[in-house]
N, C-alpha and C positions, 0 to 999 in steps of 0.2 A: 919589100918583104915581096915574095913572088906571090903569085895568086892561089900556088897548092896551098903553103902556107897559112894565107889569109882566108881558104877554104876552113883549115884543119879548123884553125883557131875558134872560125864561125861554127863548125860543127861541133866541138865544143863547146862552146857558149850554147849553143844550140841543147844539147844533151843535159847539160848544167839545168838549163830553166826547165826542158824538159823532167829531169829528175826532182825539181824542187818543185815543178808543177803539181807531180804525182804523187808527189810527197805533203803536200798539202789538203790535196783532194783528201789523201788516208787521214789525214788529223781530224777533219773537218767531218766527219764518218763515225769516226770514232769519240768526239769529241758529244756528238747528238746523237748518237747509239746510248753512250751512258749520261745525256740526260735526261732521254726518254727515263730508262732505267729507275733512274733519280726521281722523275716524274710519277711514273707509277708510284713507289713506294711511300712519295709525297699524299699522293692522291687515296692512296692504301690506308696509310697513319691518318689522312682528311677524317675517310669516313668511318676509320678507329675510335676517333674522337670525338666525329660528330655523333655517332652511337652510342657508346659512354657520356657525353652529353645532354644528350636527348634521354636516356636513361637516366641519368643524374638529376636531370630535369621533373623527368617526372617522377621519379620517388620525393625530389623536393616540394613537387604540387600535392603529393601524397602526404605528404609531413606538415607540410602545412591547409593540406585538410581537417587532419587529425588533429592539431593540433589548436583547431578554429571548434571540432567539434568538444575538443576535451577542454576548452575555455567555456563554451557554452553548459559544458556538463560541469562544468565548473562555478559559471555562475547560478545555474541551477541550482547546484547542490546550496551554494553559498545562500541564494533565495529561500530556499527549503529550512537551510538551520538556523537561519534570522526568523523567516516564521514559527519554527519549534519552540527558537529561545522565547519569541513572545507570546507563544502557545504556552510554552511551559513559565514564563512568567505568568502570566495570567495565572495557572492553574496554579500556581505558588500561593500567589495570591488571593485567589477561591479559596484554598487548603487553610493559610491561612485565617481568614474570613470564618472557613466550618471549623477550623479549631478554637478563635476564639468563642463560636455560637454554641459547642461543641463541650467546652469549656464553663460558660455562659447556662446551658442548660445543664449539665453536671453538677454546679453550684443548687441550681434548682430541685435538680432531682433530691438533692439531699437533702435542701431542706423542705424540704418535700414529706420526704422517708421521716426524716425525727419528725417534723409536726406530725404524722401517720404514727408513729413509734408511740409520740405522747398523746395521741388521741386514741391508739391502742390501748393503751396504758390506762387512761383514765375513763373507759369502759371494761378494762379489766381490775375487777373487787378484788382484796387478795384478804382471807382473813388474816386480822391483825391484831386481835383479843378476843380472848374468850374468860367467862367468869359464872359462877351458878350460885345467886343468894335462895339462903332456903327459910319458908316457914312453918309456925308452929301450925298445931294440928287448928285444922278447919280456919285456919287464919289468913289474910291476906294484905293487913299494914307491914307496911318497909321501916322494918326498925332500924337502931342504931349502928350497930353489926353490918349489916346488909346495905348502910347508906352508905359505910365506909369502903366497900366492897365496890358500890356503883360509884363512890366521885371519882374512883383511880379512873372506871372507864371514860371519864366524862370529862379530863383532862386530855386525855389520849383522843378523846373526840373532836376536842375545841383543834389541838394541834394538826386536825385533818378536814378541813372546812366541809368537804364533800364528802365526808367519811360515813357509813349505812351503820344502822345500830339496827338488830335482829332481836326479839322478846317472845319467849317463850314459853308458856307457863307449864307444870306437869302438876300433877297430886299423885298421889297412893290409891292404891287399887278399894280403900273402904267407899262403902257408899253405893247409892246411884251413879251411874255412868253419868245422864243428864246433868246433875249437881255437883258432880265434880268435872264436867267439861264448864260451867259454868263459873266455877270456883278458881280454874285454872286460868279460865280470863280475868277474873277480879284481878290474881295474881300479877297476873301481864300488866294488863292496866295500872293497877299501882306502879311497877317499876319503872312503866313508861310516862306515867305523870311526876314521879321525882323526876326522871330525868327532864321534861320537858321546864320544869319548874327551875331548872337551870342549866337554863339557858341551848337548850341541845334541840337545836328545830323537828318540829312534827313530823315534817315531810321526812325527814332521814332514822325515822321510825319506824319499824313493821312489826307491828305485835302480833301471836296468835295464843291461845289455851287450847292445849290437847287434852286434856284431862289426865285419866290414867294409862293414856297409849302411849305405853312407851316400859320397851322389854328391859330383864336386867341385862341384855345389853349394852342395851346405847347407856343406858342408867351406869357401867362399870365404864363406858370409851369414852362421858363425858363428865364425868366426877370423879376429879384426881384423887390421890389415896383412897380409892371404892375400896374397899376390903370384901371378898368373895365371901369368907367366914363367916361375916358378922350378921345379927342375931335380925331376926324380920322386923321388930322395932327398931333396930338402928334405919336398916334400908329404907325401911317408910320415911325414915325421918328427913335424908337424900333423897325419897322420890317428890318431895315437897316441896318446889323449886321453882326457882324463874333461869330461865338457861338464858344468856346476855354474848352477841357475837358482836364483836368491830368490825367491819369491814374496809378496808379503805381504797380508794383507787391508784391502780399503777400497779411499780416492784412495790414500794413503801414497805411495810414488817413483812416478809414472808414466812416469819412462824406465830402460831397461835400459843401463848402461853395461859392455862386454864390457873384463876387465882382457886384457893383451897375453898372448898364447900364452905361456904360462912353462912352459922347458922343462925337461926332468931334469938336461942337462947345464948349465944356467943362461943356455943364451939364447936369445934372442923362438923364434926356429926350430931347433928341435930336428933334432940327425939323427941315421941311424940309426946302432947299434950300428957301430962304424969294425973295431967283430975280426969279423964276417961278413964277407965277399967279395958272398954270396950278395945282398944286401941293397941292391945299388945298381946292379940290373940291373930290369930292368922282367919277365925271365920266371926271374926269380932260385927257387929250390925252397928250404925249410926243409934244414937243417944238415943233414947223411948223422951227424953222430956224434949227434942229439939226435933220429932219428925219430918216436919216441916223442910227442916231448917237443916241434915243432919251433916254433924259434926264430920273435919275433915282434915 
């Protein structure tokens, strides 16, 4: 091989080497440039990721704090609920105790009310029976017919131990007022004496003599089957009477029945003493033979 041929080969090889060297440098620069771009993207992505992570960390911290606060509130609510339940239990127990006490008090009140009503009734006397017995002219003896009427009153009084008997004596208008008052009292005392003799307690009897102090209206109201058209003689026979009233405590008998007037001679309308002529007229005067004790 000649020197010129060798020189060409050397030159060719050198050119190739130069080309290869140049080509290698270009590739490294490109790669380095691409790596830089990738690094920038990676850094950007890393920064974004870090930012999102920090944000999520902040949200997680907030949620944890919120959960902690909620847990605390729930604990407080649970404690409050427990206290409320305990208080409600105590209140329920107290209510039940109060209800029992109220029921006991209501029972006591009912018992006391019943006792008060009974006590009120015991002091509230009611007219149970009313009757009249009549007497002969200037008489105050209790005859057989009067005793029959009084015996019925005695039976009803015995059935009511706390009963009270009111005895009121009357006369007609003939004679002095003072004598009539005494005579009416004697008639009332005669009735009361018969009641006591037949086991009616004296303390249960109240009596008074009112003499001729009765109006025709009173006589008509208190004497059964009174006839306002009757003669003066018949009306005077009815006026010579003792009114007996039986009062019993409590509700008892709330209606009074007036027995027919029992005359001393056995009739319902007693007539004046037929032996006394002065009793037949309205202006009659006491018997002259008994001036000190005028007939009545």
